[in-house]
C-alpha positions in Angstrom: 15.9 -22.1 54.4 18.1 -22.7 57.5 18.5 -26.2 56.6 19.7 -25.0 53.2 22.6 -22.3 55.1 23.2 -24.9 57.1 23.6 -27.8 54.7 25.8 -25.5 52.6 28.2 -24.5 55.4 28.7 -27.9 56.1 29.8 -29.3 52.6 31.7 -26.2 52.5 33.8 -26.9 55.6 34.0 -30.3 54.4 35.7 -29.3 50.9 38.2 -26.7 53.0 39.2 -29.2 55.3 39.9 -31.9 52.7 41.9 -29.9 50.4 44.0 -28.8 53.7 44.5 -32.2 54.3 45.7 -32.8 51.3 48.0 -30.2 50.9 49.5 -31.0 54.4 49.7 -34.5 53.4 51.8 -33.7 49.9 53.8 -31.2 51.8 54.9 -34.0 54.4 55.7 -35.9 51.7 58.1 -33.5 50.1 59.7 -33.1 53.2 60.3 -37.0 53.8 61.9 -37.4 50.3 65.2 -36.9 51.5 64.9 -38.9 54.6 65.8 -42.2 54.8 63.6 -44.9 55.6 60.8 -45.9 57.6 61.9 -48.3 59.9 65.7 -48.6 60.6 67.5 -47.8 57.7 67.6 -45.5 54.4 67.6 -46.9 50.8 70.4 -45.6 48.8 70.2 -43.3 45.9 71.7 -46.1 43.7 69.1 -48.8 45.1 66.4 -46.4 44.6 67.6 -46.1 40.8 68.4 -49.5 40.8 64.2 -50.3 41.2 64.8 -50.8 45.3 61.6 -49.1 46.9 62.2 -45.7 49.2 61.6 -46.2 52.4 60.6 -43.3 54.6 61.9 -43.1 57.9 61.1 -40.2 61.5 63.9 -39.4 62.6 64.5 -40.5 66.2 65.2 -43.9 67.3 67.9 -46.1 66.0 66.4 -49.7 65.0 65.4 -51.3 68.0 67.9 -54.4 67.7 70.6 -51.9 68.2 69.0 -51.0 71.5 68.3 -54.2 72.5 72.7 -55.3 71.4 73.3 -52.5 72.6 71.7 -53.5 76.3 73.4 -56.8 76.0 76.7 -55.4 76.1 76.3 -53.3 78.5 73.0 -53.4 81.0 72.9 -49.7 82.0 73.0 -48.0 78.6 70.0 -45.5 78.2 67.9 -47.1 75.5 66.2 -46.2 72.9 69.4 -44.8 71.3 68.6 -41.8 69.0 69.5 -41.9 65.7 72.6 -39.2 65.6 73.5 -40.2 61.7 72.9 -42.9 59.3 74.3 -43.7 56.2 74.3 -46.1 53.2 77.5 -46.7 50.9 77.7 -47.2 47.1 79.3 -50.3 48.3 76.7 -52.0 50.3 77.4 -51.3 53.8 75.1 -49.0 56.0 76.3 -47.4 59.3 74.2 -45.6 62.0 75.6 -43.7 65.0 73.1 -43.2 68.1 73.8 -41.5 71.2 72.4 -43.2 74.3 69.0 -41.8 75.4 70.3 -39.5 78.3 72.7 -37.7 75.7 75.6 -39.5 77.2 77.7 -42.3 75.2 77.8 -42.7 71.2 77.6 -45.9 69.7 78.4 -47.0 65.8 76.9 -49.9 64.5 78.2 -51.5 60.8 76.3 -53.5 58.7 77.6 -55.2 55.7 74.7 -55.5 53.2 74.3 -59.8 52.6 71.0 -60.9 51.2 69.1 -57.6 51.7 69.3 -53.9 53.7 68.0 -54.0 56.9 65.1 -51.7 55.9 64.1 -55.4 53.7 64.5 -57.4 56.6 68.3 -58.0 57.3 69.6 -57.5 61.0 73.1 -57.3 61.2 74.8 -59.9 62.9 77.6 -59.3 65.6 80.5 -61.1 63.7 79.1 -62.1 60.3 78.2 -59.0 59.0 77.8 -56.6 61.7 79.8 -54.6 64.1 78.0 -52.9 67.2 80.5 -50.5 69.2 80.7 -48.1 72.1 82.9 -45.2 72.8 82.5 -43.3 69.5 84.7 -40.0 69.6 82.1 -37.1 68.1 83.8 -34.1 65.8 80.9 -31.9 66.1 82.5 -29.4 64.0 82.8 -31.3 61.0 80.3 -34.4 61.6 82.3 -37.1 62.1 82.3 -40.2 64.2 84.8 -42.5 64.8 85.1 -45.8 66.7 88.2 -48.2 66.7 87.5 -52.2 67.0 90.9 -54.5 67.4 93.1 -51.9 65.3 90.8 -50.9 62.9 89.3 -47.2 62.9 85.5 -46.7 61.7 84.8 -43.1 60.8 81.3 -41.9 59.8 81.3 -38.5 57.8 79.0 -36.4 55.6 81.2 -37.5 52.5 81.0 -41.3 53.2 82.5 -44.1 55.7 86.3 -45.0 56.1 87.2 -48.7 57.4 91.0 -48.5 58.1 92.7 -47.7 54.8 88.8 -48.2 52.6 86.8 -44.9 51.8 83.4 -45.8 50.5 81.2 -42.8 49.3 77.8 -42.1 50.6 74.7 -43.2 48.6 71.9 -42.0 51.5 72.4 -40.0 54.4 70.2 -39.3 57.3 69.8 -36.6 58.4 71.2 -35.1 55.0 73.6 -32.9 54.9 
């Protein structure tokens, strides 16, 4: 009799544990639907509707290639760089705003998509399809970030990416607005 009670207790606990794990897993999946992507970047909603796989990503560190490139530009950079804002535009452009891990400087990494998005294997190449610049100016109230390179100003906002006089709409934001 006591063996039956123990066996039933273990079975009930296993079922309850499995059910709790399943519910928590669904909750985690639902919360991450609005996040950008798994590794370095997000898949745009336009890209997802065009058949690209949606990628999930934890907010936290910016992609490793950004920290490594920033360290090459400035050996004193506090890495890993932390994600402040990521966006993918409706015109094949990506941008990351990253803060140094000690809370100081902000960096801009821009990327014009060539064959793939970063999440699909393409790493931006400085001077070809990528631009990495320190000295980003933050407007925390409006959640905008700007940096100037060779007379051209790059502005990342919740509405999109502005490069000089050209504006590109948002297809994906991480973290969302």
